[in-house]
KOLDREN-302077 format. One record per residue (C-alpha): residue in three letters; x, y, z. Coordinates in steps of 0.5 Angstrom, whole numbers, plus 500, padded with zeros to 3 digits. Each point is the difference from the previous one (the first is absolute). Layout:
<rs>
ALAXYZ/...
</rs>
This chain:
<rs>
MET578317757/PRO508498498/ARG500495505/LEU493497499/LEU502499493/ASP507497502/ARG496495505/LEU496498494/ASP506498496/ALA503497506/ALA494495501/THR499498493/GLY508500498/ILE500505495/ASN506505500/THR504496505/SER506502496/SER501506495/ASP508500498/ASP497502493/GLY506499496/VAL503506503/ASP508501500/TYR502503507/LEU507498500/THR502504493/GLN501508502/ARG497504494/GLU498507499/ALA494503503/PRO493501497/PRO498508499/ALA494498505/ILE499494505/ILE493499497/GLY500498493/PRO494501495/ASP497494502/GLY499502507/ARG505495503/TYR506501503/VAL507500496/PRO504495503/GLY507499501/TRP507502503/PHE501507498/LYS507504500/GLY496505503/PHE493503500/ASP499508498/GLY494499496/GLU492501502/MET497497506/ASN494500497/LEU496495505/ASP494503498/ARG500497493/SER500493503/ASN494495499/ALA501498507/LEU495502506/SER502506503/LEU499497507/ALA506495498/LEU504506500/GLN506500506/ARG506504501/TRP505500505/PHE507502502/HIS504496505/LEU507500503/SER504496504/ILE506503503/ASP506496504/ALA502506505/GLY505498505/ASP496497506/TYR494501497/PHE496497494/ILE495505497/VAL494498495/CYS496506497/ASN493500496/LEU496505497/ALA494496496/ASN494502496/LEU496494499/THR494504497/ARG495497505/ALA505502506/GLY506504501/ASN506498505/VAL506503503/ALA504496505/LEU507500503/LEU503494503/VAL507500504/ALA503493502/HIS506500505/LYS504495497/LYS503497506/SER494500505/GLY495499495/VAL496505503/PHE495503495/ASP497507500/HIS495501495/ALA494505498/SER495500494/ARG494504498/THR495497495/ARG495505497/LEU494497496/ILE496503494/PRO498505500/ASN505503504/VAL506496498/LYS505506501/VAL506497496/GLU501504494/VAL505498494/MET502505495/ASP499498492/ASP507498499/ALA500495507/ARG507504502/HIS496503506/PHE496497505/ALA497504506/CYS495499506/THR496506501/ASP498497507/THR507500503/GLY504505496/SER504494497/PHE503499493/ILE505496496/ARG503503494/VAL505498495/SER503505495/ALA499500493/ASP506497498/GLY499495506/GLN507502503/ARG497503507/PHE495498505/HIS497504505/ILE496497506/SER496503505/LEU495495504/HIS496501506/VAL496495503/ASP497501507/HIS507500505/LEU504498494/HIS504505495/LEU505499495/GLN503505496/ALA506499495/ILE503501493/ALA503495496/ARG503499494/HIS500494495/ALA505495501/LEU503494496/GLY498498493/PRO494503496/ALA492498502/LEU497494498/VAL494503496/GLN495495498/SER493500498/THR496493501/ARG494498497/PHE494497503/GLN493498497/ARG494504499/GLY504507498/ARG504499507/GLY507501501/SER505504504/LEU506504498/GLN506499506/PHE506504502/TYR505496504/SER506504502/ASN505501506/LEU502506504/GLU505503504/LEU499505506/GLU503507500/HIS496502506/GLY495497505/LEU497501506/LEU495495504/THR496502506/LEU497495504/LYS495503505/ASP505505504/ARG506497497/VAL504503494/VAL505495496/VAL505503495/LEU500494495/PRO507499497/PRO502503493/GLY501495495/SER495495502/LEU497496495/GLY492498498/THR496498495/VAL494503496/ASP494497497/ARG495505496/THR495497497/VAL493503496/GLY495495496/HIS494497500/GLN501494505/ARG497493500/GLY494499505/LEU504493503/GLN507502502/HIS505495503/TRP507501500/ASN507499503/TRP505505500/ILE507502503/ALA504506500/CYS506502503/ALA506505498/GLY507500504/LEU507497499/ALA503493497/TRP506497499/ASP502500493/ARG504493499/THR502502493/ARG503506501/ARG502499508/GLU497506502/GLN494503504/VAL494503495/GLN493503501/PHE494496497/GLY493500500/LEU495494499/GLN492500499/VAL497493498/ALA492500500/LYS496494497/ASP493498500/GLN498495504/VAL494495499/ASP494504502/ALA501505495/ARG495501495/PRO503500495/ILE507497501/VAL505504496/ARG508498499/SER502507500/GLN507499502/LYS501505504/TYR507497503/VAL505506500/VAL507501503/TRP503507500/LEU508502500/LYS503507499/GLU501497493/GLY493499498/LEU494496501/TYR499492499/LYS494496499/LEU500493502/PRO496495496/SER497496505/ALA499500508/ALA496496505/PHE498501507/GLU500494505/TYR498500507/GLU495497504/ILE494503505/THR502497507/ASP494503503/GLU493502496/GLN498504505/THR506505500/ARG502498493/SER507499503/THR505497496/THR506496499/PRO507503497/TRP498502493/ARG504497494/ILE500505494/ARG504497494/SER500500492/THR496494498/GLU503500493/ALA508498498/GLY503506497/ASP506505501/ASP496504504/TRP497498507/LEU499501507/ASP499495506/LEU499504506/ARG497498507/PHE496505504/ASP499499508/PRO494503502/ARG501503507/PHE494504501/GLN493501497/ARG495505499/ARG493498498/GLU494504498/GLN493497498/ARG494504497/ASP493497499/GLY496505497/VAL495502494/LEU505503496/ALA506496501/LYS502494504/GLY508499501/ASP505496504/PHE506503500/ASN506497503/GLN507503500/TYR506496503/TYR506504502/GLY507497500/GLU507498497/VAL501497493/SER507497499/GLY502496494/ARG503501493/ILE498503493/ARG503500494/VAL499505494/ALA504503494/GLY506495502/ARG501502507/SER498496506/LEU497504506/VAL500497507/LEU495503505/ASP501499508/GLY494503504/VAL497505496/PHE494503503/ALA494499496/VAL492500500/THR496494496/GLU493500499/ASP494494500/SER494504499/ARG493500497/LEU496505498/GLU492500497/ILE498507498/
</rs>
């Protein structure tokens, strides 16, 4: 039903944009509950959120509820992507391992449809568990520790990590018809980790950095987005030293309904979290059949004191397409290296070959 309503909007030109006058660049205190008395999400960029996760009070259709815990870890020779998701109509547990030098993928994914979703989410959305595989991802109540145990076919990951860099981005984004999402973007640093690839066990380097996206909410039926995520080392030209940083930039693209300018353009340093006022993804599709692309440029489009100007060179790609009654999607992930400059808080950072993942994806659900 959500995607049918949004398809109708798209056909008639209604709700193509839904900025709703919300200020996503000024941080403020969190509300006592994420759903307000009017049944709508309370939007904004919050200093944190320990309030009531009263998602059942939303005016949105219950079928629109989606929750996921998504991690990426840059661990030595490997780049690892983990996912646990409950999309109401489907549950998914997935583990992807990319060998950074060769581009060889090892990927396992298990999806279960209603009534056997198999992915459970605790009420505070800090603990996701798959009863089918024994997998789970859990973050502590203070947000400082991550426990990861994923088992999908021949791939296994067990790790303990701690929160890294500045505070989490905590943001509630409002859509239409009572829909919205509460998102926690952050970074982690591995303390211990074991990766099993069939009959081979790999000890992951302690100190490896990663990114976190933990999201709950009632999503739009038509979604189309670009996204980049990476965490690593940059050269601070201002202080003339190497520093750790994190980066996540997410932006709606032309087929999203509605398109929301939520300004999730975030840079982390140890000293804090910095939001950039603008960002754009620029690239061309070179082959429509495979969705291969030219190098990407990811840059700020508005003049200001803080900005980014990056080049992403896709070295290899993973595409997953779905065309079912309950969901239709075209997921394109690109893996490669990002270089360029970021300026935040009066500091100039130079990135040189930091491994990253980007997405150009569509989902109808």
